[in-house]
C-alpha positions, 0 to 999 in steps of 0.5 A, a space after each residue: 260676296 255671295 250675296 252680291 253675286 246673288 243680286 248680280 245674277 238676279 239682275 241679269 235674270 230679271 231683264 231676261 225674264 222681262 224679255 221672255 214675258 214681253 215676247 210671250 205677250 206679243 205672241 199672244 196679243 200681237 194686235 194689242 201690241 200693234 195698237 199700243 205702238 200706233 196709239 201715240 203716233 195716231 193721238 199726236 197727229 190727231 191733236 195736231 189736226 184738232 188744233 189746226 181745225 181751231 186756229 184755221 179760222 185765223 186765216 183768210 179763206 173759205 172757212 165755215 161760218 164762225 157763228 153757232 157752236 164752235 165744234 160744229 164749225 170745226 167739223 164743217 171746216 173739213 167739208 171741202 172738195 171731194 167731200 161734197 161729192 161723197 156726201 151727195 152720193 151718200 144722201 141722194 145716190 148717184 143722181 149724176 153719171 159723172 159722180 160715178 168717178 167716186 166709188 160707192 163703199 165709202 158713201 154707203 158707210 157714211 149713209 149708214 152711220 149718218 142714221 146715228 150721227 145725223 150729220 153727214 160730215 161727222 159721219 164721214 169723219 168718223 168713218 175716215 178716222 177709224 179707218 185711218 187708225 186701222 191703217 196704221 195698226 195693220 201697217 205695223 202688224 204687216 211690217 213687224 211680221 215681215 221685217 221686224 218691230 223696229 222698222 215697223 215703228 219707224 214706218 208708221 211714224 214716217 207714214 203718219 207724218 207724210 205731208 199728204 197723210 192728213 187725208 187719212 183723217 179727212 172726209 175722203 175715201 183714202 183711209 178706208 181704201 188703204 185699210 182694205 188694201 193693207 188687209 188684202 195684202 196682210 191676208 194674202 201674205 199669210 195664205 188666207 186667200 178667201 179673206 184676201 179676195 174679200 178685202 180686195 173686192 171691198 177695196 175695188 168697191 172703194 177706189 179703182 186703184 185697188 186693181 194693182 193688188 192683183 200683182 202681189 196676189 198672183 205672185 204670192 199665190 204662186 210663190 206659196 205654191 212653189 210655182 207649180 201648177 199641180 199645187 194650184 187649188 180651188 182657192 186660186 179663184 179668190 184672186 177674182 175678188 180683187 176685180 170683183 168689186 169693180 165688176 159689181 160697180 160696173 154692173 150697177 153703172 150699166 143698169 143705172 146709166 147704160 154705161 158699164 164704164 161710166 166711172 172711167 168716162 167720168 174721169 174726163 170731167 176732171 180732165 184726166 185721160 190715159 197717158 204715158 206714165 212719165 207725162 206727169 213728170 215731164 209736163 209739170 217740168 215743162 209747165 214750170 219752165 214756161 210759166 212767167 210767174 214762179 210764185 202763183 198758187 198753181 206753180 207753188 203747188 206744182 213744185 210741192 207735188 213734183 218734189 213729193 213725187 220725185 221723192 217717192 220715185 227715189 224711194 221706189 228705186 231704192 227698193 231695188 238698189 242700194 244698201 237699203 233695198 229689200 232682199 229675200 223671198 218677200 222682196 218681189 211681193 212688195 216691190 212688184 206691188 209698189 211699182 205696179 201701183 205707182 205706174 197705175 196712177 201715173 197713167 191718168 194725169 190731169 191735162 193742162 197746167 196741173 198734171 200732178 193733181 191729186 197724185 201725192 195723196 195717191 202715193 199713200 198707197 205705196 206703203 212699201 216705199 215708207 219701209 225704205 224711209 224707215 231704213 233710211 231713218 236709222 240715221 238720226 240726221 235723216 230722221 231729224 230732217 224728215 220729221 221737220 220738213 215733212 211735218 212742216 209741209 203736213 201742217 201747211 197742207 192741213 191749213 190749206 185744206 181747212 180754209 178751202 184751198 187745194 191741198 193735194 
């Protein structure tokens, strides 16, 4: 009996020691823990992308030539749509004013890496995929520190399987922009103001949609200084870093094209203009009602986009109401940013038959909305439905992109 009691006590003590050791490791190496948690999700999604890059040649469309090395053809199958603009800027600079709609940091990194890769598409994919890995790691760290490890794991999973998440791997600036935005958000949450300003400035050199970062930056600075003006210090100037990158690019546009707002005026080339934020929804619904055909390419994509944006809108609303809403002192930081970023990209819909053009992938910036998905994902039924439906749409979107069709 004493021996059995000793074994029982040891069995009880064992897990406790293991838990203490795990907690100690997490405290000493938090980023390593984040990498370990993210790596299986990242590798699984990228194995899917690799497989789809190969089987995409079975589908009719504008795929790369099947002659020559298979790997080169698979790499070139990712060269579609905006990728061509980024590579043109990387290789030749801003030879045309309308290409200023594509901001310079991502093409600059492509140009630098291309000296080693000697293949601009490969260079672009390396930048994007490394950045995409960083996005998931920083997202995990941010959510785990503020809301716990279990919600963080689910948030990363649902984020990585969102139908437009493949743009984190495509030769687009999305992953770089999101990485810099998350680093800005992460450091401002920890009161590292000058670092946050640096990341914010780099984000605004990547996409104009970095501007909504000003909202959590200002609120979090005031909150951490107890909303007292007498506690404001010189580091308040770090907030200027967010618009600083944009101002730098505007200065270049003035010198190069004598138009500091060339990047804004270039949006007209893609038929975008400033509109009320509800127009993207109302114009899309009106177009769906008016069209005689409901099974053509544009109509089906409008339905997909409208469904995704409506789902995102529902998640934004759930940030405020219902049992899944965010609570506590951090809630305004996350919710204000999400609402501001959502409204910001809704203000510039495309004119014509496809108002929601590109908007579903812009929704990747609304990372707090995926925290609500993580809370909903406590239900096994919800998790099953989300992963099957979203994973199916993700696979469809990747194949559309690889054969040269529009995919968001």
